[in-house]
C-alpha positions in Angstrom: 26.2 -9.0 -1.5 22.4 -10.3 -1.0 20.0 -13.1 -2.4 17.0 -10.7 -2.8 15.9 -7.4 -1.8 12.4 -6.9 -1.6 10.1 -3.5 -0.7 7.2 -2.1 0.9 5.1 -1.2 3.8 5.0 -2.8 7.2 2.5 -1.7 9.4 2.6 -1.7 13.4 -0.5 -4.6 14.2 -2.6 -4.5 17.3 -3.3 -8.1 17.4 -6.3 -9.0 19.8 -5.0 -11.6 22.7 -8.7 -13.2 21.8 -10.8 -14.2 19.2 -14.0 -12.1 18.3 -15.5 -9.0 17.3 -12.9 -5.8 17.7 -15.6 -4.1 19.4 -16.0 -6.4 22.5 -12.0 -6.6 22.6 -10.2 -4.8 25.4 -6.5 -6.4 25.2 -4.2 -6.2 22.1 -0.3 -7.7 21.2 1.7 -5.0 19.6 3.5 -6.9 16.7 4.2 -5.8 13.1 2.4 -6.9 9.8 4.2 -6.3 6.3 3.7 -8.8 3.4 7.4 -7.7 2.1 8.8 -7.8 5.6 7.3 -11.4 6.3 8.8 -12.3 3.0 12.2 -11.1 4.2 12.1 -12.8 7.7 11.0 -16.1 6.1 14.3 -16.1 3.8 16.3 -14.7 6.7 15.5 -17.7 8.5 15.5 -20.3 5.6 19.3 -18.7 5.8 19.5 -16.5 3.1 20.7 -12.3 2.6 18.0 -10.5 2.6 17.3 -6.6 2.3 14.1 -4.7 3.0 13.7 -1.1 2.6 10.8 1.4 2.9 10.1 4.7 4.0 8.9 4.8 8.2 7.3 7.4 10.2 10.4 9.4 12.5 8.3 8.3 15.0 8.6 4.9 18.3 6.5 3.1 15.9 8.5 3.4 13.0 11.9 2.8 15.0 10.1 -0.5 16.6 9.4 -1.8 12.6 13.5 -1.0 11.8 14.7 -2.4 14.9 12.0 -5.7 14.6 13.2 -6.6 11.2 17.2 -5.8 11.6 16.9 -8.0 14.6 15.5 -10.7 12.5 18.1 -11.1 10.3 17.5 -8.7 7.3 19.5 -5.7 6.0 17.5 -2.8 6.7 20.4 -0.3 5.8 18.4 1.1 3.3 15.4 2.0 5.3 14.3 6.1 5.6 12.5 8.3 7.8 10.3 11.1 7.7 9.0 13.4 9.6 6.3 14.4 7.3 4.3 11.6 7.7 3.4 8.5 10.5 3.9 4.6 10.3 1.2 3.2 9.8 -1.0 1.0 11.7 -3.9 -1.7 11.1 -6.0 -4.0 14.0 -6.2 -7.6 13.1 -10.0 -9.4 14.2 -9.3 -12.5 14.3 -12.7 -15.0 14.0 -13.1 -18.9 14.9 -15.2 -19.2 12.2 -14.5 -17.2 8.9 -11.8 -15.4 8.0 -10.0 -12.8 10.1 -10.5 -9.5 9.0 -8.4 -5.9 9.0 -8.6 -2.6 10.0 -6.1 -0.1 8.4 -5.1 3.1 9.7 -2.5 3.9 6.9 -3.6 6.4 4.6 -1.1 9.2 4.3 1.5 6.9 6.2 5.3 7.6 5.6 5.6 4.1 3.1 3.0 6.0 0.9 5.4 8.5 0.8 8.1 6.3 -1.1 9.1 7.9 -4.3 11.6 6.5 -7.3 14.1 8.5 -6.3 14.5 6.6 -2.9 15.7 3.8 -4.6 19.1 2.8 -4.8 20.8 1.0 -7.9 24.0 -0.7 -6.5 21.5 -2.4 -3.9 19.3 -3.9 -6.0 21.9 -4.7 -8.7 23.7 -6.4 -6.5 20.9 -9.3 -5.6 19.7 -12.4 -7.5 16.0 -11.6 -7.0 13.7 -8.5 -6.3 10.6 -9.5 -4.6 7.4 -7.0 -4.9 3.6 -7.5 -3.9 0.5 -5.9 -5.4 0.3 -3.6 -2.3 2.7 -1.2 -3.0 1.4 0.2 -6.1 -1.9 0.1 -4.3 -0.3 3.0 -1.5 -0.3 5.7 -3.9 0.4 6.7 -7.5 4.5 7.4 -6.1 4.7 3.9 -5.1 3.1 2.8 -8.2 5.9 4.6 -10.3 8.7 3.3 -7.3 7.7 0.0 -8.3 8.2 0.3 -12.2 11.4 1.7 -11.3 12.5 -1.0 -9.2 11.7 -3.4 -11.7 13.5 -1.5 -14.5 17.0 -1.5 -12.6 16.5 -5.3 -11.8 16.0 -6.0 -15.4 18.9 -3.8 -16.6 20.9 -5.6 -14.2 19.9 -9.6 -14.7 18.2 -9.8 -11.3 15.1 -11.7 -11.4 11.7 -10.2 -10.1 8.9 -11.8 -8.6 5.3 -10.8 -8.0 2.8 -12.0 -5.1 -0.4 -9.9 -6.3 -1.5 -10.0 -2.5 -4.4 -7.9 -3.6 -5.8 -5.5 -0.9 -9.6 -4.5 -2.2 -9.6 -1.9 0.5 -6.6 0.2 -0.8 -8.0 0.6 -4.7 -10.9 -0.2 -7.2 -11.3 -3.2 -8.8 -10.5 -1.6 -11.9 -7.4 0.4 -10.9 -6.2 -3.1 -9.9 -6.8 -5.2 -13.0 -5.1 -2.2 -14.9 -2.1 -2.0 -12.8 -1.9 -6.1 -11.6 -1.9 -7.2 -15.8 0.3 -5.0 -16.3 2.8 -6.3 -13.7 2.6 -9.8 -15.2 4.1 -8.8 -18.0 7.2 -7.3 -16.5 7.9 -10.0 -14.0 9.6 -13.5 -14.4 7.6 -15.5 -11.4 4.0 -14.6 -10.2 2.6 -16.2 -7.1 -1.2 -15.5 -7.2 -4.0 -17.1 -5.1 -7.2 -18.9 -6.7 -9.4 -16.0 -5.7 -6.7 -13.8 -6.8 -6.8 -15.3 -10.3 -10.4 -15.2 -10.5 -10.7 -11.3 -9.8 -7.8 -10.9 -12.3 -8.6 -12.9 -14.6 -12.1 -14.4 -14.5 -11.5 -17.7 -14.1 -11.3 -20.1 -10.3 -9.2 -22.6 -12.6 -5.7 -23.1 -11.5 -4.5 -24.3 -14.8 -6.0 -21.7 -17.0 -4.9 -18.8 -14.1 -1.4 -20.3 -14.8 -2.2 -20.4 -18.8 -3.0 -16.9 -18.5 -0.4 -15.2 -16.2 2.4 -17.2 -18.8 0.9 -15.9 -21.9 1.6 -12.2 -20.3 5.3 -12.7 -20.2 6.0 -14.6 -16.7 8.6 -17.4 -17.3 7.3 -18.9 -13.9 3.5 -19.1 -12.2 2.7 -20.5 -8.7 -0.6 -20.8 -8.2 -1.4 -21.5 -4.4 -4.5 -23.7 -4.0 -4.6 -23.1 -0.2 -4.2 -26.7 2.0 -4.5 -28.8 -1.1 -1.0 -27.0 -1.8 -0.2 -25.4 -5.5 0.2 -25.5 -8.8 3.2 -24.7 -10.4 3.7 -24.1 -14.3 6.3 -23.0 -17.1 6.1 -22.8 -20.7 6.8 -26.5 -20.1 5.0 -28.0 -18.0 2.1 -27.9 -15.5 2.3 -29.8 -11.9 0.2 -29.9 -9.1 2.0 -30.5 -5.8 -0.1 -31.6 -2.3 0.5 -29.4 0.4 1.0 -30.2 4.5 -1.6 -30.7 6.3 -2.1 -28.6 9.7 -4.5 -30.1 12.4 -5.0 -26.8 13.8 -5.2 -23.5 11.9 -4.4 -20.7 14.4 -3.8 -17.6 12.2 -3.6 -18.2 8.6 -2.2 -14.6 7.8 1.2 -14.2 6.7 0.9 -18.2 5.4 1.4 -16.4 1.8 4.5 -14.8 2.6 6.1 -17.8 3.9 5.1 -20.0 0.8 6.8 -17.1 -1.5 9.9 -17.4 0.9 9.8 -21.5 0.7 9.3 -21.2 -3.2 11.7 -18.4 -4.0 14.7 -20.4 -1.0 13.9 -23.3 -3.3 14.9 -21.2 -7.0 17.8 -20.2 -5.1 19.4 -23.3 -3.7 18.7 -25.0 -7.3 15.7 -26.9 -6.8 13.4 -27.8 -9.5 10.0 -25.8 -10.0 8.2 -28.9 -8.0 10.8 -29.6 -5.2 10.5 -25.3 -4.8 6.6 -25.7 -4.6 6.8 -28.3 -1.9 9.2 -26.4 0.3 6.6 -23.4 0.0 4.0 -25.7 0.9 5.8 -26.5 3.9 6.9 -22.8 5.0 3.1 -21.8 4.4 1.7 -24.6 6.4 4.2 -23.6 9.2 2.8 -20.0 9.5 -0.4 -21.0 10.0 0.4 -22.5 13.6 1.1 -19.8 15.3 -0.4 -16.1 16.8 1.2 -13.3 14.4 2.2 -13.0 10.7 6.2 -14.1 11.4 6.5 -16.1 14.3 5.1 -18.8 13.1 7.7 -18.6 10.0 10.2 -21.7 10.3 13.9 -21.7 10.2 15.5 -23.8 7.7 16.5 -26.9 10.0 12.7 -27.1 11.4 11.5 -27.2 7.7 14.0 -30.5 6.5 12.5 -32.2 10.0 8.9 -31.3 8.8 9.9 -32.5 5.5 11.7 -35.6 6.6 15.4 -34.6 4.9 16.6 -34.3 8.3 16.1 -36.4 11.6 15.1 -34.3 14.6 17.0 -34.5 18.0 14.7 -33.5 21.0 17.0 -34.6 23.7 
């Protein structure tokens, strides 16, 4: 039995060894990046049983992706390979000032060829949660249809569905993005938007208004990420801001939102209330910013418990 199942594209990431314009960077570290696999690895490190599936190119990059994710304790038994398209690739550009940037080489990738027929109903039905992001439906129409089918399977089998919008403006138009994402908000149980995503989709940067509008569309729980300030968690009965954890030096912010989502769902799986689940999400998200790479900074359950004061650290 799995606690959570997720699906989406994971690519090989070329991460520069130093900050600056890629025009002047010559040395890179090969890592991987994918919102859903980041989330899955985050949950696995928090001692949950997680499954991730996707379609990868029948190439060394695809083998690397599957091997790495499996090595992190995530079930990859449903991953499919194809010789008709390559595994996706992207380059990260890190800046000391301003946000990191990414350059995708994923058009026509193997993951964009995912289709509803690739889904296993039994695999999804065994889980407590199905976790999705707004990246997958942006890859292709067949990926969008795959997401809709996955939600349908989950609902028919009493599996809760969580959604991190994870908007990627480089992948589709704002008009199509709004149409698809607002429709998905009506179909899922938990939505985890960021402030900027709320403004793009709903036209407001007020976290309370973002939460209310998404709840009105049909979601049961909304957690609005507020960056270093923490998050606002809301359902139809309550709304509460939960303070974040300060980080002295943010090394790499990419992946923090995926860690946040993993922390929140972990809290819900453990029976924590909404505030405690959000506090855990804030802690995991903070950890993720302290190391270069999307998953390298994601903490274990013990590390989080020490960080939040639930457990005493023994270092010698």
